[in-house]
C-alpha positions in Angstrom: 20.3 -7.6 5.2 15.9 -6.5 6.6 12.9 -6.9 4.6 12.2 -2.8 5.5 15.7 -2.2 3.3 15.2 -4.4 0.8 11.8 -2.8 0.3 13.2 0.8 0.5 16.1 -0.3 -2.0 13.0 -2.2 -4.8 11.2 1.6 -4.6 14.1 3.7 -5.3 15.3 1.7 -8.0 11.4 1.3 -10.0 11.0 5.0 -9.5 14.6 5.9 -11.0 13.2 3.6 -13.8 10.4 5.0 -14.3 11.6 8.4 -14.2 14.5 7.5 -16.6 11.9 5.2 -19.0 13.5 1.7 -18.5 9.9 1.3 -17.8 7.4 2.6 -20.1 7.0 5.6 -21.3 6.4 8.4 -18.4 6.3 12.5 -18.6 7.0 14.4 -15.7 4.8 17.7 -15.4 7.0 19.6 -13.1 7.8 23.5 -12.3 11.4 22.9 -13.2 13.7 20.6 -14.9 11.7 17.7 -15.7 14.7 14.9 -15.5 15.6 16.1 -12.5 13.5 14.5 -8.9 14.8 16.3 -6.0 14.3 14.4 -2.8 14.5 17.8 0.3 16.7 17.4 3.5 15.1 16.5 6.7 16.5 16.5 9.8 14.0 14.2 11.8 12.6 11.2 10.9 9.3 10.6 8.7 7.4 8.0 9.7 6.2 5.4 7.4 2.2 5.0 7.6 0.6 6.6 4.7 -0.9 9.9 6.6 2.0 12.0 5.6 0.9 14.7 8.2 5.0 15.6 9.3 5.8 19.1 7.7 8.7 17.5 5.7 5.9 16.2 3.3 4.9 19.5 3.0 8.1 21.0 2.3 9.0 18.6 -0.7 7.7 19.2 -4.5 5.7 17.5 -6.0 6.4 15.6 -9.3 3.3 13.9 -11.6 4.1 11.2 -13.7 1.3 9.9 -16.0 1.4 6.4 -16.9 -1.2 6.4 -19.9 -4.4 7.5 -17.9 -2.9 6.7 -14.1 -1.5 9.9 -12.8 0.9 9.7 -9.9 2.5 12.7 -7.5 5.5 11.5 -5.8 7.3 13.4 -3.0 10.6 12.7 -1.4 12.5 13.7 1.9 15.8 12.2 2.7 18.0 12.2 6.3 21.5 10.9 7.2 20.0 7.0 6.9 17.1 6.6 4.6 15.4 8.3 1.6 11.2 8.3 1.7 9.3 8.3 -0.9 5.6 9.8 -1.0 3.7 8.0 -3.1 0.0 10.3 -3.9 
């Protein structure tokens, strides 16, 4: 199991824990049902470099999570092999 694979799994578990309330109180501010965090399917891989310049990120819905005074935006896309979550 590679380090990148393990980091993806840890990130997914952490986001799931935050969204379901396992860790702290999380308030979602979304245009739709707040219990959903939808990833959109994309045909091409996104580059994990922190720039988020691919068109796939523009198509994804941003969800805002508030942890006290800290606000974090999340977007998710997936391919057949990967799921990528962008934090902004």
